[in-house]
C-alpha positions, 0 to 999 in steps of 0.5 A, a space after each residue: 498476512 501480506 506486505 504489499 509494495 515495491 522492492 526498491 522502495 526504502 520504506 518497504 525495505 525498512 518494513 521487511 527488515 522490521 518483520 524479519 528482525 521480529 521473526 515474523 514470516 511476512 509474505 511479500 507481494 510485489 505490486 509492479 511484478 504481481 499486480 493488484 486486483 480491483 476488489 482488493 484495491 477497492 477494499 483498501 480505498 474503503 478501509 483507508 481512504 484515498 488520502 492515506 493510500 495515494 502517494 502524492 509526494 512521489 515522482 509518479 504523482 508529479 509526472 501526472 498531468 494536472 488533469 490526471 491528478 484532478 481526475 483522482 477525485 472520481 473513485 472509478 478513475 482513481 481505481 483505474 489509475 492506481 491499478 495501472 500505476 501501482 507506484 502511486 500507492 503509498 507503501 507498504 500496505 500491510 494486511 494482518 487479519 482483517 485489518 490493513 495499514 499503510 506506511 511504516 507503523 511497527 507499533 500498530 503491527 505489533 498490536 495487530 499481530 498480538 490480536 491474531 495469536 
C-alpha cells in the first residue's frame, strides 16, 4: 500500500488525514522528491487511462504550450512529460494490493482495504 502525491496538495493532505483518522498506516511517496519510474507510471496509465490520470485543470497543465498539450495524445510523449513534471499527475494516486485509484475516493479505499485483510 502506498499513497503517491505532492505534500502541499490539498487533496493529498485530505487523503493522508483520512487514512490517519482510520488508523491505517499508509506510506507516502513524494512524487517530486522521490520521483517515479516509467514502469509504474505505465501501469497506472494502463489501469486508469490518461483521462483519469492527467490533471488538465492544474496550473502545470495550463503552463504547457498548446503543442505540448497536443503531444499528450502520444503515449510515449505523455509518459516522458509525466515523468519530467509529476505535478501533471492527478492526486492522490493510491495503490492497495493490485488495485490503483486516483483522487479522493474513501469509499473505494474502504472496499479495497476490506478485501486485502
